[in-house]
C-alpha positions in Angstrom: -46.6 61.2 -174.4 -47.6 63.9 -176.9 -49.6 67.4 -176.7 -50.4 69.4 -179.2 -49.5 73.6 -178.5 -52.0 76.0 -180.0 -51.0 79.4 -179.7 -52.4 82.1 -180.4 -50.3 85.6 -180.5 -52.0 89.0 -179.3 -53.4 91.8 -181.8 -50.5 93.9 -182.1 -46.8 92.3 -181.1 -45.6 91.3 -184.3 -42.8 93.1 -183.4 -42.4 91.1 -179.5 -43.2 88.2 -182.2 -39.6 89.5 -184.2 -37.5 90.4 -181.3 -37.8 87.0 -179.2 -37.6 84.9 -182.5 -33.7 84.2 -182.0 -33.7 83.0 -178.5 -37.7 81.1 -179.3 -35.9 79.1 -181.9 -32.2 78.4 -179.6 -35.0 77.2 -176.7 -37.3 75.2 -179.1 -33.1 73.5 -180.1 -32.6 73.1 -176.8 -35.5 70.9 -176.7 -33.3 68.4 -178.3 -35.8 65.5 -178.8 -38.9 66.2 -176.7 -40.1 68.6 -179.7 -41.0 66.6 -182.9 -43.3 69.9 -184.9 -42.5 73.7 -184.4 -44.0 76.4 -186.5 -45.3 79.9 -186.9 -49.3 80.3 -187.5 -49.1 82.5 -190.8 -51.9 85.4 -191.4 -53.8 85.1 -194.7 -50.8 86.7 -197.3 -48.6 84.6 -195.0 -45.8 86.9 -194.2 -47.0 88.3 -191.2 -46.1 85.2 -188.2 -49.6 85.5 -185.6 -49.0 82.2 -184.0 -47.4 78.8 -183.1 -48.0 75.2 -183.4 -46.1 72.4 -181.3 -45.9 69.1 -180.9 -43.7 68.2 -177.4 -43.0 65.0 -175.9 -43.7 65.5 -172.3 -44.5 62.2 -169.4 -48.1 64.1 -168.2 -50.5 67.7 -169.5 -48.5 69.5 -166.0 -45.0 68.7 -168.0 -46.4 70.1 -171.3 -47.6 73.5 -169.4 -44.8 73.6 -167.5 -42.4 73.1 -170.7 -44.8 75.8 -172.5 -44.6 78.1 -170.3 -40.2 78.4 -170.7 -40.8 79.9 -174.0 -39.9 83.8 -174.7 -42.7 84.1 -176.7 -45.3 83.0 -173.9 -41.9 85.3 -171.1 -42.4 88.4 -173.4 -46.5 88.5 -173.5 -46.6 87.3 -177.3 -49.9 84.9 -176.6 -53.3 85.9 -176.4 -54.6 82.2 -175.4 -52.5 79.1 -175.4 -54.6 75.7 -175.4 -52.1 72.4 -174.8 -54.3 68.2 -175.8 -52.8 65.4 -175.4 -52.0 64.0 -178.5 -51.4 60.7 -180.4 -49.4 61.1 -183.8 -51.3 57.9 -186.6 -50.8 59.0 -190.3 -46.6 58.8 -190.7 -45.1 58.9 -187.7 -41.1 58.3 -187.5 -40.3 55.4 -187.9 -43.0 54.5 -190.1 -42.1 52.2 -193.0 
């Protein structure tokens, strides 16, 4: 099952986000095929990252939450709020001809 993870940064944590970025990217790469899509939200100038969107595959919501809690950004206290919802990929999913 797929889950969308929407994480919004706390104000003033851009420096922590930058300092933790390499660990975050390594964590994402380590998820292998469990990670379907990942990328940052941007401010209106499109130059400052201020949140994250992930789509992950997990057996259930509890597993998805446990996985998201391992994100180095989450561990560093970057996120103000994290929302996790079950999600179905309808348009242009992988393998669609």
